[in-house]
Backbone as numpy.savetxt, mean C-alpha at the origin, in Angstrom:
# Nx Ny Nz CAx CAy CAz Cx Cy Cz
7.05 -8.73 -7.48 6.23 -7.54 -7.50 7.03 -6.28 -7.58
6.89 -5.29 -8.28 7.52 -4.01 -8.33 7.31 -3.24 -7.09
8.27 -2.23 -6.81 8.09 -1.32 -5.77 7.32 0.15 -6.34
6.39 0.59 -5.71 5.78 1.87 -6.19 6.57 3.08 -5.84
6.35 4.26 -6.69 6.93 5.55 -6.35 5.90 6.13 -5.35
6.22 7.17 -4.57 5.08 7.70 -3.73 4.03 8.17 -4.36
4.19 8.74 -5.61 3.04 9.30 -6.39 1.93 7.91 -6.72
2.73 6.99 -7.16 1.86 5.64 -7.60 1.11 5.11 -6.38
1.84 5.09 -5.19 1.36 4.50 -3.84 0.27 5.31 -3.48
0.30 6.62 -3.59 -0.73 7.34 -3.09 -2.08 7.22 -4.09
-1.88 6.99 -5.25 -3.16 6.65 -6.12 -3.44 5.29 -5.69
-2.65 4.38 -5.48 -3.05 2.90 -5.11 -3.87 3.03 -3.75
-3.51 3.76 -2.98 -4.26 3.83 -1.71 -5.73 4.36 -1.98
-5.94 5.33 -2.76 -7.13 5.89 -3.25 -8.02 4.56 -3.72
-7.47 3.89 -4.80 -8.13 2.83 -5.42 -8.40 1.79 -4.47
-7.60 1.30 -3.64 -7.95 0.36 -2.59 -8.96 0.85 -1.81
-9.10 2.12 -1.37 -10.19 2.74 -0.66 -11.56 2.50 -1.26
-11.52 3.12 -2.55 -12.90 3.17 -3.37 -13.07 1.79 -4.28
-12.05 1.10 -4.29 -12.15 -0.21 -5.16 -12.35 0.03 -6.81
-13.14 0.83 -7.20 -13.10 1.25 -8.55 -13.59 2.72 -8.70
-12.99 3.17 -9.76 -13.10 4.70 -9.99 -12.50 5.17 -11.28
-13.21 6.35 -11.67 -12.55 6.97 -12.70 -11.57 7.99 -12.26
-10.79 8.52 -13.22 -9.75 9.47 -12.74 -10.20 10.56 -11.80
-11.35 11.04 -12.22 -12.06 12.18 -11.66 -12.33 11.83 -10.03
-12.57 10.49 -9.86 -12.93 10.04 -8.57 -11.62 9.93 -7.80
-10.46 9.45 -8.32 -9.22 9.30 -7.72 -8.78 10.81 -7.32
-9.01 11.80 -8.23 -8.48 13.22 -8.00 -9.19 13.61 -6.93
-10.45 13.44 -6.85 -11.36 13.99 -5.65 -10.95 13.64 -4.37
-10.29 12.62 -4.40 -9.90 11.96 -2.95 -8.39 12.29 -2.52
-7.52 12.84 -3.66 -6.31 13.30 -3.09 -6.07 14.69 -2.42
-5.35 14.69 -1.48 -5.18 15.93 -0.74 -4.64 17.22 -1.40
-4.97 18.24 -0.95 -4.36 19.46 -1.55 -2.89 19.73 -1.31
-2.28 20.21 -2.18 -2.69 20.81 -3.45 -2.70 19.52 -4.48
-3.98 19.40 -5.07 -4.12 18.27 -5.95 -3.24 18.48 -7.25
-2.82 17.36 -7.73 -2.19 17.23 -9.00 -3.12 17.47 -10.22
-2.52 17.69 -11.34 -3.40 17.96 -12.58 -4.13 16.66 -12.94
-5.14 16.82 -13.55 -6.03 15.60 -13.97 -5.08 14.63 -14.86
-4.50 15.35 -15.92 -3.45 14.46 -16.75 -2.29 13.84 -15.99
-1.91 14.37 -14.88 -0.90 13.66 -14.12 -1.35 12.58 -13.47
-2.75 12.64 -12.90 -3.31 11.48 -12.37 -3.54 10.34 -13.43
-4.09 10.88 -14.63 -4.30 9.92 -15.67 -3.04 9.08 -16.06
-1.83 9.88 -16.29 -0.65 9.30 -16.59 0.04 8.28 -15.39
-0.28 8.60 -14.20 0.24 7.75 -13.11 -0.69 6.39 -13.19
-1.94 6.58 -13.44 -3.01 5.40 -13.26 -2.47 4.50 -14.54
-2.12 5.02 -15.73 -1.62 4.28 -16.86 -0.36 3.64 -16.72
0.53 4.30 -15.92 1.86 3.53 -15.45 1.59 2.32 -14.43
0.61 2.50 -13.62 0.14 1.48 -12.75 -0.37 0.44 -13.44
-1.27 0.74 -14.46 -1.58 -0.27 -15.45 -0.54 -1.14 -16.09
0.41 -0.36 -16.57 1.66 -0.99 -17.25 2.30 -1.95 -16.26
2.44 -1.55 -15.05 3.17 -2.15 -13.98 2.31 -3.60 -13.54
1.10 -3.53 -13.90 0.19 -4.72 -13.57 -0.34 -4.54 -12.23
-0.64 -3.32 -11.69 -1.16 -2.98 -10.63 -2.60 -2.65 -10.64
-3.01 -2.20 -11.68 -4.40 -1.69 -12.15 -4.84 -2.28 -13.39
-6.13 -2.28 -13.65 -6.71 -2.68 -14.74 -7.84 -1.69 -15.10
-8.70 -1.68 -16.21 -9.62 -0.91 -16.43 -10.82 -1.54 -17.09
-11.91 -0.78 -16.96 -13.13 -1.42 -18.02 -13.36 0.04 -18.65
-13.63 -0.22 -19.98 -13.83 0.97 -20.78 -15.19 1.32 -20.98
-15.67 2.51 -20.85 -16.94 3.07 -21.19 -16.89 4.24 -22.13
-16.75 3.57 -23.49 -16.69 4.76 -24.59 -15.23 5.20 -24.41
-14.89 6.56 -24.19 -13.62 7.15 -24.14 -13.13 7.16 -22.76
-13.92 6.85 -21.79 -13.51 6.95 -20.49 -13.03 5.64 -19.89
-12.40 5.41 -18.96 -12.02 4.17 -18.21 -12.26 4.26 -16.78
-12.75 3.10 -16.16 -12.88 2.90 -14.76 -11.77 1.94 -14.54
-11.16 2.42 -13.45 -9.80 1.84 -12.96 -10.41 0.95 -11.66
-9.59 -0.14 -11.63 -9.75 -1.00 -10.31 -8.39 -1.66 -10.15
-8.07 -1.90 -8.71 -6.71 -2.69 -8.59 -6.74 -4.09 -8.67
-5.56 -4.56 -9.28 -5.36 -6.01 -9.50 -4.56 -6.62 -8.35
-3.83 -5.78 -7.62 -2.90 -6.06 -6.50 -3.72 -5.82 -5.22
-3.78 -6.71 -4.18 -4.48 -6.35 -3.17 -3.70 -5.64 -2.26
-4.29 -4.62 -1.38 -3.47 -3.81 -0.29 -2.52 -4.68 0.50
-3.21 -5.82 1.08 -2.52 -6.69 1.88 -1.21 -7.45 1.17
-1.35 -7.76 -0.16 -0.32 -8.25 -0.90 0.84 -7.28 -0.99
0.47 -6.25 -1.27 1.62 -4.94 -1.47 2.16 -4.80 -0.23
1.34 -4.72 1.05 2.00 -4.46 2.27 2.96 -5.56 2.54
2.58 -6.84 2.42 3.59 -7.88 2.62 4.83 -7.73 1.94
4.72 -7.46 0.62 5.83 -7.25 -0.24 6.70 -6.11 0.48
6.10 -5.05 0.78 6.82 -3.80 1.03 7.60 -4.04 2.41
6.86 -4.74 3.34 7.38 -5.03 4.72 8.49 -6.05 4.42
8.51 -7.14 3.57 9.48 -8.00 3.47 10.59 -7.33 2.91
10.52 -6.49 1.86 11.61 -5.60 1.38 12.30 -5.01 2.38
11.62 -4.38 3.18 12.12 -3.41 4.19 12.84 -4.17 5.11
12.33 -5.32 5.56 13.17 -6.18 6.67 14.34 -6.68 6.12
14.23 -7.24 4.89 15.42 -7.68 4.06 16.56 -6.61 3.86
16.17 -5.22 3.36 17.09 -4.30 3.18 17.66 -3.66 4.29
16.95 -3.52 5.41 17.38 -2.62 6.59 17.74 -3.52 7.91
17.02 -4.68 7.92 17.17 -5.40 9.07 17.76 -6.93 9.01
18.49 -7.02 7.90 19.31 -8.36 7.49 18.20 -9.51 7.47
17.00 -9.25 7.06 16.08 -10.17 6.93 15.39 -10.75 8.30
15.75 -10.05 9.44 15.35 -10.50 10.65 14.21 -9.53 11.05
13.10 -10.22 11.47 11.90 -9.57 12.07 12.38 -9.24 13.49
13.19 -10.03 14.13 13.60 -9.74 15.59 14.25 -8.41 15.59
15.19 -8.29 14.69 16.05 -6.80 14.40 14.79 -5.72 14.38
13.92 -6.07 13.59 12.78 -5.01 13.39 12.08 -4.57 14.66
11.68 -5.58 15.40 11.04 -5.42 16.56 11.98 -4.63 17.66
13.30 -5.11 17.56 14.32 -4.33 18.43 14.32 -3.13 18.02
14.44 -2.75 16.76 14.48 -1.36 16.38 13.25 -0.52 17.00
12.00 -1.03 16.80 10.96 -0.28 17.25 10.94 -0.11 18.83
11.40 -1.03 19.55 11.53 -1.18 20.98 12.42 0.06 21.50
13.54 0.22 20.58 14.39 1.23 20.94 14.14 2.49 20.53
13.57 2.73 19.36 13.29 4.02 18.52 12.07 4.64 19.14
11.04 3.79 19.54 9.65 4.25 19.83 9.07 3.94 20.99
10.08 3.56 22.02 9.92 3.35 23.35 8.80 2.30 23.52
8.76 1.19 22.62 7.65 0.05 22.79 7.85 -0.38 24.19
6.90 -0.66 24.70 6.82 -1.15 26.18 6.55 -2.73 26.18
7.25 -3.32 27.20 7.13 -4.73 27.12 5.56 -5.27 27.21
4.71 -4.55 27.77 3.30 -4.72 27.88 2.59 -4.75 26.37
3.13 -3.81 25.56 2.85 -3.76 24.17 3.12 -5.14 23.51
4.50 -5.43 23.73 5.07 -6.79 23.07 4.11 -7.98 23.63
3.80 -8.05 24.87 3.05 -8.99 25.39 1.69 -9.21 24.84
0.99 -7.79 24.61 -0.31 -7.75 23.79 -0.14 -8.40 22.38
0.98 -8.01 21.65 1.23 -8.58 20.42 1.38 -9.95 20.37
1.99 -10.52 21.30 2.16 -12.13 21.39 0.94 -12.95 21.66
0.16 -12.11 22.68 -1.10 -12.73 22.82 -2.09 -12.67 21.58
-1.87 -11.67 20.97 -2.75 -11.67 19.58 -2.25 -12.70 18.45
-0.93 -12.94 18.57 -0.52 -13.85 17.59 -1.05 -15.38 18.09
-0.93 -15.48 19.27 -1.52 -16.79 19.68 -2.86 -17.14 19.45
-3.73 -16.07 19.60 -5.17 -16.19 19.25 -5.33 -16.52 17.82
-4.41 -15.75 16.95 -4.60 -16.12 15.55 -4.19 -17.64 15.13
-3.23 -18.04 15.87 -2.87 -19.63 15.53 -3.92 -20.38 15.94
-4.67 -20.18 16.85 -5.65 -21.04 17.41 -6.99 -21.17 16.51
-7.01 -20.20 15.71 -8.20 -20.31 14.83 -7.90 -21.21 13.62
């Protein structure tokens, strides 16, 4: 899976949220200052070329929808980050957050309890 640029990721976040939409729908959900319509249209076509988005044609307009699920992209991004910055170790990732964000032991216990609940299902 390819990594997205910040602009591509911002548009994918909108498409994941709305599930289907025209360029005008995507543009309406982007924060100020909004990019030009043609810019959004170009980024969506790039996403289509990369295999993240497809469309259904309605005459000359296109309704776009994601082909890649948000969860799948999140998994890819996190695995890439862990490999690139933490030597492939999730333990190193957690250690980083403990040190940098003052993660408390009670928070870690809560996470472990949640993991245990998911395993039992």
